[in-house]
C-alpha positions in Angstrom: 102.6 80.4 97.3 99.7 82.5 95.9 97.9 79.3 95.0 98.3 78.0 98.6 96.9 81.2 100.0 94.0 81.2 97.5 93.2 77.5 98.3 93.1 78.3 102.0 90.8 81.2 101.5 88.4 79.0 99.4 88.5 76.2 101.9 87.6 78.6 104.7 84.7 79.9 102.6 83.5 76.4 101.8 83.7 75.3 105.4 82.0 78.3 106.9 79.0 78.7 104.6 76.6 78.6 107.6 78.4 81.6 109.2 78.2 83.5 105.8 74.4 83.1 106.0 74.2 81.5 102.6 71.0 79.8 103.6 69.4 83.2 102.8 70.2 83.0 99.1 66.7 82.0 97.9 67.7 81.8 94.2 70.1 79.0 95.0 67.3 77.1 96.7 65.1 77.7 93.8 67.7 76.3 91.4 68.0 73.1 93.4 64.2 72.9 93.7 63.5 73.2 90.0 62.5 70.0 88.4 64.4 70.7 85.2 67.7 70.8 87.1 69.3 67.7 88.3 70.7 68.4 91.8 73.4 65.8 91.4 74.7 67.8 88.4 75.0 71.0 90.5 77.6 69.7 92.9 78.0 71.4 96.3 76.7 74.9 96.3 79.3 77.3 97.7 78.6 81.0 97.8 81.6 83.3 97.4 81.3 86.5 99.5 82.0 89.9 98.1 85.2 89.9 100.1 86.7 87.2 97.8 88.8 89.1 95.3 87.8 88.3 91.7 84.6 86.5 92.6 81.3 87.5 91.0 80.0 89.4 94.0 83.3 91.3 94.3 83.2 92.2 90.6 79.6 93.3 90.9 80.5 95.6 93.9 83.4 97.1 92.0 81.2 97.8 89.0 78.7 99.5 91.2 81.5 101.6 92.7 82.5 102.7 89.2 78.9 103.5 88.2 78.8 105.8 91.2 81.4 108.0 89.6 79.4 108.1 86.4 76.2 109.1 88.3 78.0 111.8 90.3 80.4 113.2 87.6 79.0 112.1 84.3 81.0 110.4 81.6 84.8 110.3 82.0 86.9 112.8 80.0 89.8 110.5 79.4 90.4 106.8 79.0 94.1 105.8 79.4 95.5 102.3 78.9 99.0 101.4 80.0 100.6 98.1 79.3 103.6 96.5 81.0 106.7 96.1 78.8 108.8 93.1 79.7 111.8 94.9 78.2 111.8 97.6 80.9 115.2 97.9 82.4 114.1 97.1 85.9 112.5 93.8 84.8 115.5 92.8 82.6 117.9 93.5 85.4 115.9 91.4 87.9 115.8 88.3 85.7 118.4 85.6 86.1 120.3 84.3 83.1 117.9 82.3 80.9 114.8 83.5 82.6 111.9 85.0 80.7 109.4 87.5 82.1 106.7 84.9 82.3 108.9 82.9 84.8 108.7 85.7 87.3 105.2 87.2 87.7 106.2 88.6 91.0 108.9 90.8 89.4 106.4 91.8 86.7 103.8 92.8 89.2 106.1 94.7 91.5 107.7 96.7 88.7 104.3 97.3 87.0 102.6 98.5 90.2 105.4 101.0 90.7 105.0 102.3 87.2 101.2 102.5 87.6 101.6 104.6 90.8 104.0 106.9 89.0 101.7 107.2 86.0 98.7 108.0 88.3 100.8 110.5 90.1 101.7 112.1 86.8 98.1 112.3 85.7 96.5 113.4 89.0 99.0 115.4 90.9 101.2 116.9 88.2 98.1 117.6 86.0 99.5 116.2 82.7 96.1 116.7 81.0 94.7 119.3 83.3 93.3 119.3 86.9 91.8 116.0 87.7 88.5 115.9 89.7 88.6 112.1 90.2 89.9 108.9 88.7 89.3 105.1 88.9 91.4 102.3 87.5 91.4 98.6 86.9 94.4 96.3 86.4 94.0 93.2 84.3 96.4 90.4 83.3 96.6 89.5 79.7 96.9 85.9 78.5 100.5 86.4 77.6 101.3 87.1 81.3 101.6 90.8 81.3 99.4 93.3 83.2 97.8 96.4 81.9 95.7 99.1 83.5 92.7 101.0 82.3 92.3 104.5 83.9 89.3 106.7 83.7 89.8 110.4 84.5 87.3 113.1 85.1 88.8 116.6 84.6 87.8 119.8 86.3 87.0 121.7 83.1 
């Protein structure tokens, strides 16, 4: 299902390049116009907007957002990493007989997101390490099919 939705999003972007004002991207025109680049090798140029989750522009905007925290508050005080454990009881109980965690990324994601919310609540509202001024986090999926989160925390003192 996810792949179908993602394919539809990409098709929309490809078919609506003129509405996304991609003709304004001069560096793309320059790449096509350069004599050392074969335009046939480039394929069709499709610009992914920053609203496309995971695309280069999206990632650049998220990095800029994170740097705003550093400019305003300085370096973070804590760096916390939290990894999903496929042996968590909630995951094991949701799997059918013979299923492995990598067969059910939806279950993994749901349980992990709940655990991350609980962890962030513990860190920010219950002041596990002290009063938190602000925080930012990023969730990544490992190659073995398990998510983990990196959390940066800025403390009051």
